[in-house]
C-alpha positions as CSV (number, residue, x, y, z in Angstrom):
1,X,-41.8,61.9,16.7
2,X,-41.0,58.1,16.5
3,X,-42.3,55.5,18.9
4,X,-38.7,55.1,20.1
5,X,-38.8,58.7,21.1
6,X,-42.1,58.2,22.9
7,X,-40.6,55.3,24.9
8,X,-37.4,57.2,25.7
9,X,-39.4,60.2,26.9
10,X,-41.5,58.1,29.2
11,X,-38.4,56.4,30.7
12,X,-36.6,59.6,31.2
13,X,-39.7,61.1,32.9
14,X,-40.5,58.2,35.3
15,X,-37.7,55.7,35.2
16,X,-37.6,52.2,33.7
17,X,-41.0,50.8,32.5
18,X,-42.3,47.2,32.6
19,X,-42.1,45.0,29.6
20,X,-45.9,45.0,29.6
21,X,-45.9,48.8,29.3
22,X,-43.3,48.7,26.5
23,X,-45.3,46.1,24.5
24,X,-48.5,48.1,25.0
25,X,-46.8,51.2,23.5
26,X,-45.0,49.2,20.7
27,X,-48.2,47.4,19.6
28,X,-51.1,49.7,20.5
29,X,-49.9,53.3,20.8
30,X,-52.9,55.0,19.1
31,X,-50.9,56.7,16.3
32,X,-47.5,55.0,16.2
33,X,-48.1,51.4,17.4
34,X,-47.6,48.4,15.2
35,X,-51.3,47.5,14.9
36,X,-52.5,51.2,14.9
37,X,-50.8,52.0,11.6
38,X,-52.3,49.3,9.3
39,X,-55.6,47.6,8.9
40,X,-53.9,44.3,8.2
41,X,-50.6,42.9,9.4
42,X,-50.8,39.2,8.4
43,X,-50.7,37.3,5.1
44,X,-48.3,36.9,2.3
45,X,-47.6,40.7,2.2
46,X,-47.5,41.0,6.0
47,X,-45.3,39.8,8.8
48,X,-46.9,36.5,9.9
49,X,-49.6,34.0,8.9
50,X,-52.8,33.1,10.8
51,X,-55.5,30.5,10.0
52,X,-57.5,33.2,8.4
53,X,-54.7,33.9,5.8
54,X,-54.9,30.3,4.7
55,X,-58.2,30.9,3.0
56,X,-62.0,31.0,3.7
57,X,-62.1,27.4,4.8
58,X,-61.2,28.2,8.4
59,X,-64.1,30.7,8.7
60,X,-66.4,28.3,7.0
61,X,-65.7,25.5,9.5
62,X,-65.8,27.9,12.5
63,X,-69.3,28.9,11.3
64,X,-70.4,25.3,11.8
65,X,-69.6,25.5,15.5
66,X,-71.1,29.0,15.7
67,X,-74.3,27.7,14.1
68,X,-74.5,24.9,16.6
69,X,-74.1,27.4,19.5
70,X,-76.7,29.7,18.0
71,X,-79.2,26.8,17.7
72,X,-78.7,26.0,21.4
73,X,-79.4,29.6,22.4
74,X,-82.7,29.5,20.4
75,X,-83.1,33.3,20.3
76,X,-81.9,36.3,18.3
77,X,-78.3,36.6,19.2
78,X,-75.2,38.8,19.0
79,X,-72.0,37.5,17.4
80,X,-69.0,39.4,18.8
81,X,-65.5,39.0,17.3
82,X,-62.7,40.4,19.6
83,X,-59.5,41.5,18.0
84,X,-61.5,41.5,14.7
85,X,-58.9,43.3,12.6
86,X,-60.4,44.5,9.3
87,X,-63.2,41.8,9.6
88,X,-61.8,39.2,7.3
89,X,-62.7,36.3,9.6
90,X,-66.1,37.8,10.3
91,X,-66.8,38.0,6.6
92,X,-65.8,34.3,6.1
93,X,-68.1,33.2,8.9
94,X,-71.0,35.3,7.7
95,X,-70.5,34.1,4.1
96,X,-70.9,30.5,5.4
97,X,-73.9,31.3,7.7
98,X,-75.8,33.2,5.0
99,X,-75.2,30.4,2.6
100,X,-75.8,27.4,4.8
101,X,-78.0,28.7,7.7
102,X,-79.9,31.7,6.4
103,X,-82.4,31.3,9.3
104,X,-79.6,31.9,11.8
105,X,-78.0,34.6,9.7
106,X,-81.2,36.6,9.6
107,X,-81.5,36.8,13.4
108,X,-77.8,37.4,14.3
109,X,-76.3,40.8,14.8
110,X,-72.5,41.4,14.5
111,X,-70.4,43.5,16.9
112,X,-66.7,43.9,16.1
113,X,-64.2,44.8,18.9
114,X,-60.9,46.1,17.6
115,X,-58.4,48.7,19.0
116,X,-56.9,49.8,15.7
117,X,-58.7,52.7,14.0
118,X,-57.1,51.8,10.7
119,X,-58.5,48.3,10.9
120,X,-62.0,49.5,12.0
121,X,-62.0,51.9,9.0
122,X,-61.8,49.0,6.6
123,X,-64.4,46.7,8.2
124,X,-67.5,47.7,6.3
125,X,-65.8,47.4,3.0
126,X,-64.4,44.0,3.9
127,X,-67.8,42.8,5.1
128,X,-69.4,43.8,1.8
129,X,-72.9,42.4,1.7
130,X,-72.8,41.7,5.4
131,X,-72.2,45.3,6.5
132,X,-75.9,45.7,7.3
133,X,-75.5,43.1,10.1
134,X,-72.8,45.2,11.8
135,X,-74.4,47.1,14.7
136,X,-71.2,48.4,16.3
137,X,-67.4,48.6,15.8
138,X,-65.3,49.9,18.7
139,X,-62.5,48.9,21.0
140,X,-64.8,47.5,23.7
141,X,-66.9,44.4,24.3
142,X,-70.7,45.0,24.5
143,X,-72.6,44.3,27.7
144,X,-75.6,42.2,28.5
145,X,-75.5,40.0,25.4
146,X,-77.0,36.6,24.6
147,X,-74.7,35.2,21.9
148,X,-71.1,34.3,21.1
149,X,-67.8,36.0,21.7
150,X,-65.0,34.5,19.7
151,X,-61.4,35.5,19.1
152,X,-58.6,34.1,16.9
153,X,-55.1,34.9,18.1
154,X,-56.0,37.6,20.5
155,X,-54.2,36.6,23.7
156,X,-50.8,36.0,22.1
157,X,-50.7,39.7,21.1
158,X,-51.6,41.1,24.6
159,X,-48.9,42.9,26.6
160,X,-47.1,40.6,29.0
161,X,-44.9,41.0,32.0
162,X,-41.5,39.3,31.8
163,X,-40.0,37.7,34.9
164,X,-36.8,35.8,35.8
165,X,-36.1,33.7,38.8
166,X,-32.9,34.4,40.7
167,X,-31.5,32.6,43.7
168,X,-32.9,35.4,46.0
169,X,-36.4,35.3,44.4
170,X,-38.5,36.5,41.5
171,X,-37.3,39.5,39.5
172,X,-39.1,41.4,36.8
173,X,-37.6,42.6,33.5
174,X,-38.0,46.4,33.0
175,X,-37.0,48.5,30.0
176,X,-34.4,51.2,30.6
177,X,-32.6,53.6,28.3
178,X,-28.8,54.1,28.1
179,X,-27.1,56.4,25.7
180,X,-30.3,56.4,23.5
181,X,-30.5,52.6,23.4
182,X,-33.2,50.5,25.0
183,X,-31.9,47.8,27.4
184,X,-33.2,45.3,29.9
185,X,-32.9,45.8,33.6
186,X,-34.1,43.7,36.6
187,X,-36.1,45.0,39.5
188,X,-38.4,43.7,42.2
189,X,-41.8,42.7,40.7
190,X,-44.0,45.7,39.9
191,X,-47.1,44.0,41.4
192,X,-47.8,41.1,43.8
193,X,-50.1,39.8,41.1
194,X,-47.0,38.2,39.4
195,X,-46.3,36.0,42.4
196,X,-50.0,35.2,42.8
197,X,-50.3,34.2,39.2
198,X,-47.5,31.6,39.4
199,X,-48.9,30.2,42.6
200,X,-52.3,30.0,41.0
201,X,-51.2,27.9,38.0
202,X,-49.0,25.8,40.3
203,X,-45.5,26.4,38.9
204,X,-42.2,27.3,40.4
205,X,-39.5,28.7,38.1
206,X,-36.0,27.3,38.5
207,X,-33.2,29.7,39.1
208,X,-32.3,31.4,35.8
209,X,-35.7,30.5,34.3
210,X,-37.4,33.3,32.4
211,X,-41.1,33.6,31.5
212,X,-44.0,35.8,30.5
213,X,-47.0,36.4,32.6
214,X,-50.2,37.6,30.9
215,X,-52.2,39.5,33.5
216,X,-54.0,41.2,30.6
217,X,-55.6,37.9,29.5
218,X,-57.0,37.3,32.9
219,X,-58.6,40.8,33.0
220,X,-60.0,40.4,29.5
221,X,-61.7,37.1,30.4
222,X,-63.3,38.7,33.4
223,X,-64.6,41.5,31.1
224,X,-65.9,39.0,28.6
225,X,-67.8,37.1,31.3
226,X,-69.5,40.2,32.5
227,X,-70.5,40.9,28.9
228,X,-72.8,37.8,28.8
229,X,-76.2,37.2,30.0
230,X,-76.0,33.8,28.3
231,X,-73.7,32.5,25.7
232,X,-70.4,30.9,24.5
233,X,-66.8,32.1,24.5
234,X,-64.6,30.6,21.8
235,X,-60.9,31.3,22.0
236,X,-58.3,30.1,19.4
237,X,-54.7,30.7,20.1
238,X,-51.3,29.0,20.4
239,X,-50.0,28.0,23.8
240,X,-49.5,25.3,26.4
241,X,-50.6,24.2,29.8
242,X,-48.7,25.9,32.6
243,X,-46.6,22.9,33.5
244,X,-45.2,22.8,29.9
245,X,-45.0,26.5,29.3
246,X,-43.0,27.1,32.4
247,X,-40.8,24.0,32.1
248,X,-37.2,23.7,31.1
249,X,-38.3,23.3,27.5
250,X,-39.1,27.0,27.6
251,X,-36.5,28.1,30.1
252,X,-35.7,31.3,28.2
253,X,-39.4,32.3,27.7
254,X,-41.4,32.5,24.4
255,X,-41.3,36.3,23.7
256,X,-40.7,36.6,19.9
257,X,-40.9,39.3,17.3
258,X,-42.0,38.9,13.7
259,X,-41.1,41.0,10.7
260,X,-41.5,39.9,7.0
261,X,-42.2,36.4,8.2
262,X,-39.0,36.1,10.1
263,X,-39.1,35.2,13.7
264,X,-36.5,36.7,16.1
265,X,-36.3,35.4,19.7
266,X,-32.7,36.1,20.6
267,X,-32.1,38.1,23.8
268,X,-33.2,41.7,23.5
269,X,-34.7,41.4,20.0
270,X,-38.1,42.4,21.3
271,X,-36.7,45.9,22.1
272,X,-35.7,46.5,18.5
273,X,-37.6,48.9,16.2
274,X,-40.6,49.5,18.5
275,X,-43.8,49.9,16.4
276,X,-42.2,48.3,13.4
277,X,-42.6,44.6,14.2
278,X,-45.0,42.2,15.9
279,X,-44.3,41.1,19.5
280,X,-45.9,37.9,20.6
281,X,-45.7,35.2,23.3
282,X,-47.3,31.8,23.9
283,X,-50.6,31.5,25.9
284,X,-50.9,29.9,29.3
285,X,-53.9,27.6,28.8
286,X,-54.1,26.7,32.5
287,X,-54.4,30.4,33.4
288,X,-57.0,31.0,30.8
289,X,-59.1,28.1,32.1
290,X,-58.7,29.2,35.7
291,X,-59.5,32.8,34.9
292,X,-62.7,31.8,33.0
293,X,-63.9,29.6,35.9
294,X,-63.2,32.3,38.5
295,X,-65.2,34.7,36.3
296,X,-68.2,32.3,36.4
297,X,-67.8,30.6,33.1
298,X,-68.0,26.8,32.6
299,X,-65.2,25.1,30.7
300,X,-66.7,23.0,27.9
301,X,-63.5,21.8,26.4
302,X,-59.9,22.6,25.3
303,X,-58.5,20.8,22.2
304,X,-56.1,21.0,19.3
305,X,-57.3,23.0,16.3
306,X,-56.9,19.8,14.3
307,X,-59.4,17.8,16.4
308,X,-61.7,20.8,16.5
309,X,-61.9,21.1,12.8
310,X,-62.2,17.4,12.2
311,X,-65.1,17.2,14.7
312,X,-66.8,19.9,12.7
313,X,-66.6,17.9,9.5
314,X,-63.7,19.6,7.6
315,X,-62.8,16.3,5.9
316,X,-66.3,16.0,4.4
317,X,-66.0,19.5,2.8
318,X,-62.9,18.8,0.7
319,X,-63.3,18.4,-3.0
320,X,-61.0,18.0,-5.9
321,X,-60.0,21.7,-5.8
322,X,-56.3,21.9,-4.9
323,X,-56.8,25.2,-3.1
324,X,-59.2,23.7,-0.5
325,X,-57.1,20.6,0.0
326,X,-54.1,22.8,0.5
327,X,-56.0,25.0,3.0
328,X,-57.0,21.9,5.0
329,X,-53.5,20.5,5.2
330,X,-52.2,23.8,6.5
331,X,-54.9,24.0,9.1
332,X,-54.7,20.3,10.2
333,X,-51.2,18.9,9.9
334,X,-49.2,18.2,13.1
335,X,-46.4,20.7,13.7
336,X,-48.3,23.4,11.9
337,X,-51.4,25.4,12.8
338,X,-53.3,22.2,13.7
339,X,-51.3,21.2,16.7
340,X,-49.8,24.5,17.8
341,X,-53.2,26.2,18.0
342,X,-55.6,25.3,20.7
343,X,-59.4,25.9,20.8
344,X,-60.9,26.8,24.2
345,X,-64.7,26.9,24.6
346,X,-66.5,28.2,27.7
347,X,-70.1,28.8,28.4
348,X,-72.3,31.0,30.7
349,X,-75.8,30.0,31.8
350,X,-76.0,27.3,29.1
351,X,-75.3,24.2,31.0
352,X,-72.8,21.6,29.6
353,X,-73.9,20.9,26.1
354,X,-71.9,18.5,23.9
355,X,-70.5,20.4,21.0
356,X,-69.3,19.0,17.6
357,X,-66.0,20.8,17.8
358,X,-65.2,19.1,21.1
359,X,-66.4,15.6,20.1
360,X,-62.8,14.3,20.3
361,X,-62.9,15.3,24.0
362,X,-59.7,16.8,25.4
363,X,-56.9,16.3,22.8
364,X,-54.0,18.6,23.3
365,X,-50.5,18.0,22.2
């Protein structure tokens, strides 16, 4: 059975499904989903690039911020990566910690949270000499930790609801099936949470405006907050504040698919080849911040990846090796990963410390 058959069967049994349910199946079905069938989806041989694919420099610089946070916690700590994939970023971070801060490395345990069984099966091999620090690998966040939870490009891959504003009010996009083909259809919103979300972030869609609403991100943040006794939450993703994300510049939404490094955002493209391509959307930074603060976290700062990495001293680490200079340019330059990706740092029961990665204050383009 193909994933398309799974989707058709569900629709035939219960009627049209929300876009969020379709994306959940397309990306995370335990056997047939896009992320379930391979341990790694990014990189030159994959469908898209992340900062981790640029090279180990990104993890090396992230380790500087992690080390500062671990110093502030002053106790043996747990390092949790959410959406860890096959642990490439965790390996780069631990390589740097073991080399530059062996004192912290020796008192830090690693927990990897990843839904894909294929990816989890590769983690110990990828971690290599750091595998002994891995205490758990599953699809959940631990509870009661003192430490750091970090995630790179997690929220953009969460299932989203898709809505459109009509003259008679908000409508939600559902997925229907006609003559074996998946099609979009509009219905009243499946949950009042969609109206409440837009009210909370202070936006009003104009008639005809289409947008994505990431209720899953809000729920994940609440879960992450409950996981902490004390610690830091570091989130890196691409997105915008709500007033920009839901403005006329994104009037058709941001839902996009990727396959073989080709983006496709034309109408209905996200319904094609379920399970065979990535589906992604931009992150609402305003909603993330509000969800974190509702969950009891303190916002320490939100900034462009460029300023985050500069604050952590990336410029001082460049040498004459072309590979490192090339990595830095890709991570920093405006219009690329440096400005499209944002870094959001929150704390719980740690006060309001000044962090190196936020020394440029709030710099978001």
